[in-house]
Structures are given as C-alpha cells and as structure tokens.
C-alpha positions, 0 to 999 in steps of 0.5 A: 616862931622860935625867936630865940633860936633865930637870934642865937643862930647869928654871931653876936656883935662884939667891940671893935678889935676884940677877939671873938671865941665860941665853943661846940655847946653854943657858948660865945664871947670875946677877949679884949682888944689892945685897950683892954675893952670888949671882954665879954661872955655873951652865952655860956652853955657848957654842961653843968658837970663841966662848968667848974673846969671850964671857968678855971681854964678860961678865966686866966685867958682874960687879962681883964675880967669879962662882963657876963650876960646871963639868961634863962639858958645859961649853965646852972651854977654860973650866977653863984660863981659870979657873985662869989667872985665879986660880980654885981648886976650892971643892968637888967634887960628884956629881950623884946621882939616885934613881928613886922607883920603887925602894925606899929603903934605910932604917934606924932613927935614935936622934933623936926631934926633930921635923922642921918646915917653915920658915914664920917669919923666926925659923925661917929665921934659925936655919937661916941661923945653921946655914949660917954655922956649917957654911960660914963663907963663907955670910953671915948674911943681913940681915932683907930677904934673909931676908924675900925667901927666906921668900916663896919658901919659902911656895909649894907648890914650894919647901920648907925643913925643919929640926930645931930646936936651941938658942941660935938655931941649928938642929941640921939643915936641908935643902930641896927644890924640886919641878919638873915630874915631879922634885924637887931636894934642896938645902941639907943640913947638920947642926950639928957637935955633932949629927952621926952621929945620923941627922938628915941621913937623917931630912931626906932621908926627909922630902923624899922623902915630899914629892916622892912626894906631888907624884908625882915620877918621880925626885929629884936632888941635887948632893952634896959628894963628901966629906960627903953623897954617901957617905950618899946612895949608901948610901941608893940614889942613883946617881951620874950625873956629877961636877962642880966648883965653882970659887971666884974669887981672894979679891980679886974676892970680896965683902968678906963672903966673903974669908978 
C-alpha cells in the first residue's frame, strides 16, 4: 500500500483559527490566527524552477514566519533557502505506520488511572496546561481558542484522550483523527513526573481501538525521533521516512513563542 499517497490525500490538521491554503502542486500550509500562532507550511511541492518566485510571493503574506515541515518530496532548494534566512531544525520526526491487520506488541502497565475523552473546557484546559509544561513553546490558550478546539473535538472524526492528573494539569494526553480508511495519531505527551509508567502506551492502545472501530486499514503518526518513535517502533510500527520541522529565527516568531 502507498501509505504516503493515502496520507497526503487528506488535508492536514491546522491550528484553530489559522487560515489554511493549498495550491495545484500539492503544497499546503496555513496563515496564522489572530494571536499570531499557527503559521505553517506542511508541504511545498512547486516545481524547482518556480521556487524562488513562489517564496518571494508568499513570505510577505506571513506576518510571522511559518514553521516548515521538510520531507523527501519537498522542492529541491528549500532547505538551503531556509537555512540562509536563519531557520534551524526544531525537531526530527519519523513518519511511522502500523498495519492494523498485524497484531500489536503489548505488555501490562502498572497504572490503573482511567483514560477519558476530552469533552469539557476544563478537561481541555488541563491538557493545554500539560502541553505548555512538556513543550514550553506551546502557549496557554485563551478561552476562545479552547472553545474552537473543543468544537472540533466533539465530532466523530477527531478525538482527544487524557489521563487526569492533579493541580489542573493532566498526566498524559494524546489525540486521533479518523480519515477515510486510516487514522492519524497526534499530540502524545506525558507529564515529566509520570513517565515510565506505561501511560503513553495506554493512550496508544486506546486510539488504536478507536481506529479499529472505524474500520481503518492503517494508522500513521509523525513521531519525535528521540522520544515517542522508539516506543512506537517497539509496539510494531514501521518507519516510512524521516522529516524535519524547521523553526524561524526568534525575531520572526510571535512574542509568545520567543525564548
């Protein structure tokens, strides 16, 4: 199965309030929301002869420069252009896939904390607090942004699960979006004080069950090469390719993301 073609056939998941765009070459990204967050280029597939003109035309449309995902099919010349303007690699990720026809490698975990689905603003705020704790660059969302995201989570295709913690911060959280025949895992994170307890594995299992209920053929995830990827590979996921996310220089980021 050509997993990449199936995945790229679907529109990427964008930051709430951002404005998605796409072109005839398969490029796609988003202009930022009113708070300046959500600027991204998920794919850039213009012909090499058009790259310089495309960049000159589109970069001024970004009030804050976008994060850029670069995989093996991006337009040649993009990476040197990014580096020349002060971009650096923010994270290296592996695109991993699990064939749901194959058995999952499982083991017992010591945690008995229930896995719950996010259904309320309070629960979503607890997950957002965990986001900010695990990834300080991720902002604490205001109520309006939380409400927009909660609306997206109430549909049948997009779900966010969490393990409740204390002091208004979840212990672990992870999401899944179900597409036509496959599912995408996103947002996996665990509180630093509650790692190595099997919480992440339990959230993986929960999301795979949701994918199975929707008769998905496979599950995909962009996994951090240093953290979640090793766990998922041990569970039976297979690596399809490596990708890198490039971060703009600090002076071109929203103030909330500057170090």
